[in-house]
N, C-alpha and C positions, 0 to 999 in steps of 0.2 A: 443535357438539354440546354438549348440556347437561352441566354438571359436576355429576352426580348419581350417588350410589352408594347402593344399598339398605342399610338397617340390619337385619341379620338376627339381631342379638343377642337371645337369649331366645325366638326364634321356633321354632315346632315344625312338624313335618310335612316332606314332601319339599322339597328345596331349590328346585326349579323353582317350586313353588307359593308358597313363602316370598317369592321374588322378585316373582312376580305380585301377591301381596298387598301387598308394599312399594310397588309402582307404584300400586296402587289407593289406598293410604293417602296417598301423595304427591300424587295427583290431588285427593283430597278435601280435604287441608289447604292446597292451593295451591302446594306446593313445585314440582310439575310442572304446567305450564300448556299449554293447547291450542297445538299447533305445536312444542312442545319436542321436540328430537331426543334419543333415548336413546343411551347408549354403544353402540359396536359390540359385536357378540357376542364378538369376540376380546378387546377391552379389558376388558369387564366380567368375562369368564371369568378373565382374568389377575388383576384386582384382588380377586376373590372366591376365587381358588384352586380353581375348578371347571372342568369341561370346557366346550368351546364348545357341545356338544350340550345340556348343561343350560341354558345361556342361550337357545339356540334354542327349547327346550321351554317355558321361562318366558315368552318373548315371545309364543309361540303361545297360551299360556294367557291372557296379558293381552289378546291380540287377541280371543280367544274371549269375554272378558268385556266387549268393546266399549270397552276403554281405549285401545288403540293400533292403528295400521295400519302395515304394513311395505311399503315401496316398493323394488323391486329397483334397486340402484345408488345409492339415496339414503339408506336407513336406516329406522329405526323411529321413528314420531312419535306424540305424544299427540294424540288426536282432539279436534276441536272438538265442542261440544254433547254432552259426555260423558254417556252413559246407563249406563255401566259394567254392573254385574251386573244392573241392572234390565232391561237388554236381553238378557242372557244367555239367559233362558228361551226367547226366540223366535228368537235368532240363532245360538246355539251349535250346531255340528254334532252330530248324534246319533252316538254311537260305533258303529263297524262291527258290533260284537257285537250291538247292539240292532237294527240294521236286518236282520241275519241272522235274529235271533229272530222278527222280524215275518214274514219269508218262511217260517220253519219252524213257525209257531205252529199249535197244535191248534185247529181251527175249530169245535169243539163249544162249547156254552155255557160261558162263563168261570166260572160258578159251580157247575158240575157237580162240580168237584174243588177241594179246598183246596190242592192242590200239583200243579202240572203242570210238572215240570222240563224243561229243554231237552234236546237230543239228547245232550249231553255231561254230563248230570247237572244239579245245581242251577243255576238261572239267576241269574247274578250281574250281569247288565247293569242299567243305570239303570232305575229304576221311572218310567214315563212318565206324568206328570200334566200334561204340556205340550201334547201334540198332541191335537186334537179329532178323532180318527179311529177311530170305533167299529169293532170287529172285524166282518168279514162273518159273517152267520149260516151255518148248515150249507151246505156247498158242493156237495153232491151234485147239487142241481137246476141250479145254474149250470153245472156240468160237462156235464150231459146236454143242457142248452139249447145250449151251445156246439157240442156234437156235432151236434145237429139243425141248427144254423145252417150248419155246414160241409157237411152232407149235402144241404141243400136250397137254399141260396143259391148263385147262379151264381158262377163264378170271376170273371167280369167285374164283378159287383156287389161282390165281396169285395175286389178289389185295384185296380180302376181308379179314376181320378179321377171324382168325381161333382160335382154342383152343390152350392154352399154351402147351398142350401135343403134339401138332403136328399132322400131318396126319398119319394114321396107317402105310402105306408102308414106310414112311420116318423113323418112329421109328424102324421099322424092319431092315432097312438098318443100322442105327446107332447101333442097338443091335448086328447085324452081325459083325460090326467093333470091338465092344467090345469083342465079342466072340472069335475073332481071337487072342486076347491078352491073353485069358484064363479066362475072366470074364463070368458070366452067360449071355447067349444070349437071355434071355427073354425080349421082347420089353416092358413089363410092368415095367421093372426096369430102363428104359432109358427115358430121357427128353432132347429135343433139347435146346441149349443155344446160345446166341449171342457171341460165343467165350469162351475161357477158363477164361478170366478175369471176364466176366459176370457170368460164372459158379462159380467162387470163391465167388463173391458177394452173389449170390443166396444161396450157401451152408452155408456161415457164417450167413446170415439173418435167415436161417431156423434152425440153431443149436446153435447160440451164442447170449447172451444177454449183454447189457452194463454192464461193470464191470467184466465179465467173463475173465478167463485167457486162452489164446490160445498159444500153443507151436509151435515152428518151428525150422528149422536148424539155427545155429548161423549166417550163411549167407543165406539170403532168397530173394525171388523175391520182389523187392521194392514195388510193388503194394499192397502187404500184409500190409506193414507199413502204407500206405495211408488208407487202409480199416480199420485198427485198429483205426486210428484217426477219421474216418468218423462214424464208428459204435460204437466207444467208448468201445472197449474191450482192455484188457491188452495183451501185447505180450512179450513172453520170449523165448530166444534162448536156444537150447539144444546143449551141447558140441558134437563136431564131430571128427571123425578120417578119414582115407582115404576112408572109405565106406559110410560115412554119420553119422547120429546121433548114439551115443553109447547106448546100452541097459542100462548100469549102470547109465548114466546121466539122461536118460529118466525116469527110475524107481525112482530115487531119487526125481526128480521134481514131479512125480505123487504122491509119498508118502507124500511129504511135502507141495505141493502147490495146489492140487486138481484142475488141469486144466479141462476145458470143452471139448476142441478139439485140434487137432494138424494138421498143414499143412506141408506136406512133398513133396519133389521131389526126390524119390529114384533112378530114372534112368536118367543119364546124368544131374546131378544137375546143376542148374544155380545159381552161376557162376563157381563152382569148377570142373565140368565135372565128378564127381564121380558117380559110380553105385553100389548100395547096393547088396551084395551077397544074394543068396536065404536063406542061413542059418541065416544071419542077419535079413532078412525080417521075418522069422519064429519067431525069438526071439522078435522082436519088436511087432509083432502081438499078442504074448502071453501077453506082458505087456499092450497093448491096451485093451485086453479082461479083464485082471485082474483088471484094474482100470476104466473100463467102459468109455473109452476115444474114442471119435469119430474121425476118420481119414478122412482128406480131402487130397487126393492124386492128384498131378498135373502130368499128363502123357504126356504133350505136346511134349517132346523130345524123347519119348520112341521109336518112329519109326526109329530114327537115330542109335539105338543100337539093331538090331534084335536079338542079342545073349544074351540080358539081361534076367534075370529071369522074371517070370510072375509078374504083378503088385503086390505091397504089399497088395492091396485091396483083392487079391485072398486068402490071408491067414487069413483075418478077415472080410469076406464079410458081416457079419451081422451088422457091425458098420462102414463101409467104403463108402465114396463118392469118386468116381473116375472121374476125369475131363480130357477130351481130346478134340481136335479140329483140324482144317485144316489150321490154321494161318501160320504154318511153312512149311507145305507140299504143299498147293495150293496157298494160299494168305490171308493175314490178313484182306483185305478189304471185304471179304465175310462175316465175323463175324458169323461163324458157328462152333459150338462145341456141346458137349453133356455131360450130367451127367449120371453116372451109380451108382445107390444107392439101398439100401434095400427097399423092397416094402412098409414098414411102413413109410419110409421117403418121398416117392414120393409126397404125397399130400401136405406136407409143402413146399417142393421144388418147386412144380408147382405153389403154391400160391405166392412164392417169385418171380418166373419168371413173373407171371401176374402183380405183383406190380411194377416190375422194367422195363419191356419192352413189356408187354402183350403177345407177341409171337415173334418167330424168323421169319424173312422174308421167306415166302413160296418159292419164286423163288430161293433164294440162297440155301435154304435147299434142294430143289429139284435138283439143280445142283450137290450138294455134294452127294445126294442119288444116282444119276445115275452114278457118278464117283466111288462110292463104289461098286455098282452092276456090272459095266462093267470092273472092274479091273484096271482102269486108275489111281485111287488113289494109289494103291499099286505100280504101275509103277513109279509114281511121287516120291514116297518115296524112291524107289531104285535109281532113278536119283539123288536125293538129297544126298544120302549116297556117291555116286561116286563123285559128285561135291564137297562135303565137303572134301573128301579125297584128291582131287587134290589141292584144295585151302590150305589145311593144310600143304602140302609139301612146298608151298611158305613161309608160316609163319615160320615153323621150320627150313627151309633152310636158313633163314635170321637171326632169333633170336637164335644164337648159344651161348652156355655157360651159359644160364639162367635156372632156375628151372621153368619148364612149365608143368602144368597139362593139359592133353588133352585126347581126344578119337579119334580114327582113322577116324571116320565118323561123327564127330560132328562139328558144325559151330562156336564154340567159344572155346577159351583156357583161362586158368588162369595163369597169369604171376606173380610169386612171385618176389618182388623187393629186390635188394641188400640193405644192411643197410644204405649206404651212399646216397641213392636216396630218395628224398622227393616226396611222391606220388602226393601231390597237385601241386608241381612244374612241375612234369612230365606231368600231365594232362593239366596244363596251357600252358606249352611250346609246347606240341603237338597241342593244339587248335590254338595257335598263328602261327603254321606252317601248319595249314590246316588239322589236323588229330584229329578226335573226339574219345575219350576214356572214359571208365567208371571205376572209382576207387572203392576200396573196401567199402568205406563209404556208398555207395548207397545200399549195400546189408546187412550191418551189423545190427544185433540185439544184442548189447552188445559190446564185444571186437572187435576192428577193426584191421584186419591183414594187413600186408604190401603187397599189390598186386593190380592188376587190371584185369578186364575182357577185352578181345579183341575178338570182333565178326568179322567174315570175310565172311558173307553170302550176305551182301547187295550190295557190290560193283560189277559192271557188267563186269569189265575188269581186266585181270591179271596184266596189266601194273599199274593201279591205286592201286591194292592190293599190288603189290611189292613196289611201291613208298611209300605207307603209312607205311608199316612195316619197310622200310629202315629209314624213319624219326624216328620211335620209337627206332630203334637200335642205330642210331647216337646220339639221346638224352641220351640214357642210357650210352653210352660210353663217352659222353662229359666230359672233365676234368673241365670245367668251367660251371657246370650244371646250376647254378642259372641264368646265363645270356645267355644260349644256344639259338642260332638261326640257324636253318638249312635252307640252301638255295637250 
């Protein structure tokens, strides 16, 4: 056990948080090193004159910040490769009050009212700028469509096992959706998935083996990093400019590293908001073809930029797997997406679907099918573009004088931070003031830039949205940043 005791002299705030902050300070200055074991709950409680429950809460807080991990029967240890509060924004659990509010939220346009309190009065839950989960638009049509599904779909189709390929008319609807983007609308090239994340897993299972190298943007969707650990493939970031990955950097890596596949988000990149030009897509496609590289393209945000060029997959269709879904346009709880791929890949992809979830829920898939066919999905997408535009005005109207990357109809922005701002301190102080943010560390594959992603689709009221961004603005402007507390 490490002989370490926190120094709480002159510290302020709740004792449990003081202890967690002391652990963080000790990690940063090297007093505590990866693998060090902290005092037991009982020993530390005795030395500090507090309850064991206070120590338990402080260690949980330190774990929430990515500083420590507790092992039953062994104790609490400092983690290796500490990312501390930089990881907090994506790894910290959302308080129960917040998840309840999501379930209870008013589904009208978030900007119709400047104050929409929760069921028990004013909503005091954390303001969520962390999750990229836009609220579903008006729910009346979804409810009626579900009633229609229950009334017309046979019980056998609703509850029985079906093929991983899906029912024919459902594949046709998904193929039509792909066709509207410029992809081949042949249903034989489409498979339903349980969302885009599932599509990523399936695509990697079908194309990559342990030890293979997979390329991606220097900043990428964090779940790809998790999949790299799970499936044991190597991950390498490709240098980017304002459009996305550069052809020069990609070709150099292809020539020297022999990658197996590449995962890209060319339209409304998460988190940088960039969209690749058509000429750049053509250049990238030529390199993919030259080096026999499989493309896995994530198109989940494509609908928010209707003026974007066709998917990159259109320029190298023989080697491209395109992923899309309705998590951002209808709702993430449906878990419905699709894969569009070359015919020769479909069998392997279908096998991976069967191995991971057997099939997509027929009821959910039927709901989405009908919303594609009756045009309501397209209406929802248009609604979201208008909603994102209105919300963006609040963000940009408050955060003035900073370098912000954004798109006019997108639900997140990228905020580049001034040199004097410590990213981890900003995320920590924002969390302490009830605002959840995501720092660059979460997206980085290699170099970590100075910045953070701010998502503004999940909050249901303009008042909470405005209050949250005002907190961020005040923290950025605080002269005593390290100790900033916004009331």
